[in-house]
C-alpha positions in Angstrom: 90.8 134.8 70.2 91.1 137.1 73.2 88.0 139.0 74.3 87.7 142.7 73.2 86.1 143.9 76.4 85.0 142.4 79.8 83.9 144.4 82.8 81.8 143.7 85.9 81.2 144.8 89.5 80.7 142.2 92.2 80.2 142.0 96.0 83.6 141.3 97.7 82.4 138.5 99.9 80.7 136.6 97.1 83.8 137.0 94.8 86.2 136.0 97.6 84.3 132.9 98.4 84.1 131.9 94.8 87.7 132.5 93.8 89.1 130.9 96.9 87.0 127.7 96.3 88.0 127.4 92.7 91.7 128.2 93.5 91.8 125.5 96.2 91.6 122.8 93.5 94.1 124.4 91.1 97.6 122.8 91.0 100.6 124.7 92.4 103.1 123.0 90.0 102.1 122.5 86.4 103.7 121.4 83.2 101.3 123.6 81.3 101.0 127.1 82.6 97.4 127.3 81.3 96.3 124.8 84.0 97.0 127.5 86.6 94.2 129.6 85.1 90.9 130.5 86.5 88.3 131.2 83.8 85.9 134.0 84.5 82.9 134.3 82.3 80.6 137.3 82.5 77.2 136.9 81.0 73.6 138.0 81.4 73.1 135.7 84.5 76.2 136.9 86.4 79.6 135.4 86.8 80.8 131.8 86.3 84.3 130.9 87.6 85.9 127.6 86.6 89.1 125.7 87.0 90.3 122.4 85.5 93.6 120.5 85.6 92.5 117.4 83.7 91.8 115.6 87.1 89.5 118.0 89.0 87.1 120.6 87.6 85.3 123.2 89.6 82.5 125.6 88.6 80.6 128.2 90.6 78.1 130.9 89.7 77.6 134.2 91.6 75.5 137.3 90.9 77.2 140.4 89.6 76.6 143.6 87.7 77.8 143.0 84.2 79.1 145.9 82.2 80.6 144.0 79.2 80.0 140.3 78.8 83.0 138.1 77.9 85.5 135.5 79.1 89.0 135.9 80.5 91.6 133.8 82.3 93.9 134.8 85.1 96.2 133.0 87.5 93.8 131.5 89.9 95.8 131.3 93.1 97.1 134.8 92.6 93.6 136.4 92.2 92.4 134.4 95.2 95.2 135.7 97.4 94.6 139.3 96.2 90.8 139.2 96.8 91.2 137.7 100.3 93.1 140.8 101.4 90.8 143.4 99.9 88.5 145.7 102.0 84.8 144.9 102.2 83.9 147.0 99.2 82.6 146.2 95.8 85.3 144.7 93.5 85.5 146.0 89.9 87.3 144.1 87.1 87.9 145.4 83.6 89.9 144.1 80.7 92.4 146.7 79.4 94.4 145.4 76.4 96.5 142.4 77.6 96.0 143.2 81.2 93.1 142.8 83.7 92.5 145.8 85.9 91.1 144.9 89.4 90.1 147.7 91.7 88.5 147.7 95.2 88.3 151.0 97.2 91.7 152.6 96.8 93.4 149.3 95.9 94.4 148.7 92.3 96.0 145.6 90.7 97.0 144.9 87.1 97.1 141.2 86.3 98.4 139.5 83.1 95.9 137.6 81.0 96.4 133.9 80.4 95.7 133.0 76.7 92.7 130.7 76.3 93.9 128.9 73.1 95.2 125.8 74.9 92.7 125.6 77.7 91.1 122.2 77.9 87.4 121.6 77.5 85.7 121.3 80.9 84.0 118.0 81.5 80.2 117.8 81.8 78.7 116.8 85.1 77.4 113.2 84.8 73.7 112.6 85.4 72.6 112.9 89.0 72.6 109.5 90.8 71.1 110.5 94.1 71.2 113.1 96.9 72.6 113.1 100.4 72.4 115.3 103.5 75.3 117.8 103.4 76.3 117.5 107.1 76.1 113.7 106.8 78.3 113.7 103.7 80.9 115.9 105.4 81.0 113.8 108.6 81.2 110.4 106.8 84.0 111.5 104.4 86.0 113.1 107.2 85.8 109.9 109.2 87.0 107.6 106.4 89.4 109.7 104.3 91.9 110.0 107.2 92.8 106.3 106.8 93.5 106.5 103.1 97.1 106.0 101.8 99.3 108.8 100.4 101.7 106.6 98.4 101.0 107.2 94.7 102.8 104.0 93.8 99.8 102.2 95.4 96.9 104.1 93.8 94.2 101.7 94.9 95.0 102.7 98.5 94.8 106.5 97.9 91.1 106.5 97.3 87.9 106.1 99.2 85.9 103.1 98.0 82.2 103.9 97.7 79.9 100.9 97.5 76.3 101.8 96.7 73.4 99.3 96.9 70.0 101.1 96.7 69.7 103.5 99.6 72.7 102.0 101.4 76.2 103.5 101.0 79.5 102.1 102.4 82.6 104.2 102.5 86.0 102.5 103.1 89.6 103.5 103.0 92.9 101.9 104.1 96.6 102.4 104.0 97.4 98.8 105.1 98.1 100.0 108.7 94.6 101.2 109.5 91.2 101.0 107.9 88.1 103.1 108.3 84.6 102.1 107.3 81.4 104.1 107.5 77.9 103.1 106.4 75.1 105.6 105.8 71.8 106.1 104.0 71.1 108.4 101.0 68.3 109.1 98.5 69.1 107.3 95.2 67.2 108.4 92.1 66.6 104.6 91.4 65.9 102.1 94.2 67.9 99.3 92.5 71.1 101.4 91.9 74.3 99.5 92.4 77.9 100.9 92.0 81.4 100.5 93.2 83.5 103.6 92.9 87.0 104.6 93.9 87.3 108.4 94.4 90.7 110.1 95.2 90.6 110.6 99.0 92.3 114.0 99.0 89.9 115.5 96.5 86.9 114.0 98.3 88.1 115.4 101.6 88.6 118.8 100.0 85.0 118.6 98.7 83.7 117.7 102.1 85.6 120.5 103.9 84.2 123.1 101.4 80.6 122.2 101.9 78.7 125.1 103.6 77.9 123.7 107.1 74.6 125.7 107.0 73.5 124.4 103.6 69.9 123.3 103.8 69.6 121.6 100.4 70.8 118.1 99.7 74.1 117.5 97.8 73.6 115.8 94.5 76.1 113.0 93.7 76.4 112.6 90.0 78.1 109.4 88.6 75.5 108.6 85.9 72.3 106.5 85.9 71.2 103.0 84.8 73.9 101.1 83.0 76.0 104.2 82.6 76.9 104.5 86.3 80.6 105.3 86.5 81.0 105.0 82.7 82.4 108.6 82.4 85.0 107.8 85.0 83.9 111.0 86.8 82.6 111.6 90.3 80.5 114.7 90.3 79.0 116.8 93.1 76.5 119.6 92.9 75.8 121.7 95.9 73.9 125.0 95.8 75.8 127.2 93.3 78.9 124.9 93.0 79.7 121.8 91.1 82.8 119.8 90.8 84.0 116.7 89.0 86.9 114.4 89.9 88.5 111.7 87.7 88.0 108.4 89.6 90.9 106.0 90.2 91.1 103.2 87.7 92.3 100.5 90.2 90.9 97.6 92.2 90.2 98.3 95.8 91.3 95.3 98.0 88.7 93.1 99.7 88.8 94.3 103.3 85.9 92.4 104.8 88.1 89.4 106.0 90.1 91.9 108.0 87.2 92.9 110.2 87.0 90.6 113.3 83.5 89.2 114.1 84.3 88.5 117.7 86.7 89.8 120.4 88.4 88.2 123.4 88.3 91.5 125.3 86.5 94.9 125.1 87.3 98.3 126.7 85.3 101.5 127.0 87.2 104.7 127.6 86.3 108.4 127.6 87.9 109.9 124.5 88.9 113.4 125.6 91.1 112.5 128.6 92.5 109.5 126.6 93.6 111.9 123.8 95.2 114.3 126.3 97.1 111.4 127.9 98.3 110.1 124.6 99.7 113.6 123.7 101.6 113.8 126.9 102.9 110.2 127.0 103.9 110.2 123.3 106.3 113.0 123.9 108.6 110.3 125.1 108.2 108.0 122.1 111.2 107.3 120.0 110.4 108.8 116.6 106.7 108.3 117.1 107.3 104.5 117.4 104.8 103.2 119.8 102.6 103.9 122.8 101.8 100.9 125.1 98.4 100.3 126.6 98.0 97.9 129.5 94.4 97.1 130.1 93.1 95.5 133.4 89.9 95.7 135.4 89.0 99.3 135.9 92.0 101.0 134.3 94.4 101.4 131.4 98.1 102.3 131.8 99.6 104.2 128.9 103.4 104.2 128.7 106.2 105.1 126.3 110.0 105.4 126.3 112.1 103.4 128.7 115.4 104.0 127.0 118.1 106.6 127.7 115.7 109.3 126.6 113.4 108.7 129.6 109.9 107.3 130.0 106.3 108.4 130.7 103.3 106.7 132.2 99.7 107.7 132.9 96.8 105.7 134.3 93.2 106.3 133.2 89.9 104.8 134.4 88.6 102.3 131.9 85.7 99.7 131.7 87.6 96.6 130.7 86.1 93.1 130.1 88.2 90.1 129.2 89.5 86.9 130.6 93.1 88.2 131.0 94.9 91.5 131.3 96.0 92.8 127.9 99.1 94.7 126.7 99.1 96.1 123.2 101.0 98.9 121.4 100.0 101.3 118.7 101.5 104.1 116.6 100.3 107.2 118.6 99.5 109.3 115.4 97.3 106.6 113.9 95.6 106.1 117.3 94.9 109.8 117.7 93.6 109.9 114.1 91.1 107.2 114.9 90.0 108.7 118.2 89.5 112.0 116.5 86.8 110.7 114.2 84.9 108.7 116.7 82.1 111.2 117.4 80.9 110.0 120.8 82.1 110.8 124.3 83.5 107.3 124.8 85.2 104.9 122.5 84.9 101.1 122.6 88.0 99.0 121.7 87.6 95.4 120.6 90.7 93.1 120.9 91.5 89.6 119.8 95.3 89.3 120.4 98.0 91.8 121.1 99.5 91.0 117.6 96.2 91.3 115.8 94.3 94.4 114.6 92.0 96.1 117.2 88.8 98.0 116.4 87.7 101.4 117.6 84.0 102.2 117.4 81.6 104.8 118.9 80.2 103.6 122.2 76.8 101.9 121.6 73.8 102.3 123.9 74.5 98.8 125.2 77.6 96.6 124.9 76.9 93.0 123.8 76.8 90.1 126.2 79.6 87.5 125.9 79.0 84.4 123.8 79.1 80.9 125.3 82.8 80.6 124.6 83.5 83.9 126.4 84.1 86.0 123.3 82.2 89.2 122.5 80.4 89.9 119.2 81.2 93.2 117.4 78.4 95.7 118.4 76.2 97.1 115.6 77.8 100.3 114.5 77.9 102.6 111.5 81.6 103.4 111.9 84.6 101.2 112.5 88.3 102.1 112.7 90.6 99.1 112.5 94.1 99.7 113.7 97.1 97.4 113.3 99.2 97.2 116.5 103.0 97.6 116.4 105.3 94.9 117.8 105.8 95.4 121.5 109.3 96.6 122.4 111.2 94.1 124.4 
């Protein structure tokens, strides 16, 4: 049954932030038009805006002057686009028959209602499992999610695997060509909590990007408590006035620990900023983003690409290199730039075993480890590792 009357007045900035956040999670293409809807509920406590497409739910509350309480649904992305262009004046919304009248200053819009009869029941946020610093959450997710796969035929690779043991959390993602792993500490509600979760990487990344960087209160992670952890199949987040749930992936994440080398035959330390600039220049001559070669020797690394009829490029950078022999290895330049972009130190340390085996990229530690008796180097202690498969060297 449609509401008889709804009206409210709300600050433009509050309304714009809320509708844009909810609309971001709404699907562009749907089999059921009702899933494009944004529900707007006006009650004594203000406004609640929600969206749900059976996979992701979003809910946000904001203050507003309520004239007539009630609930309506409109096209979410459309109202977000409209509100983002409005002048910085109060927004007024009123139900008139089968239309929603939205006014702001001299701007006036009439929007069709979306019937609520077929709208799905929004999921309930699971019980809170623990809390985490919002800036730490954003940084860790952004470091790992970049390595997740995008092939929906391999769903186990499209997620971020979250392993929780007490206060220790390990985030891992891989698309078979690279792997990213980040460890961090959080505040669990129970010291003995244990869980292994697989959360869609795209949604988790969207959640991380939408966290207010100035938020001073911890983010609540909600996946249940006790024996019910993960039982709902939902990964929930609550931050300030926003909460969201995501349906977790029902798939087995591969065991990646054997892929991480314990020792290395050579290590190199390079300043990241000039390395990224050199990769961008040299990779202009790569054939369909195929490979960029890196030739390491004492004191330097030579980057090169091309060599066919299309021309070639070469650039030399200073580099602290330690190993028994010179080393030539080749990488996909996009994957290499992705990894360097999420190493949040001035310099990156590479660890190599063989030119045909994966290399690691880690933030530069305070001290590099001494060589073992056999001349190899142990992997330094680190909270972040980016493992990258090399590509076969062109002849």
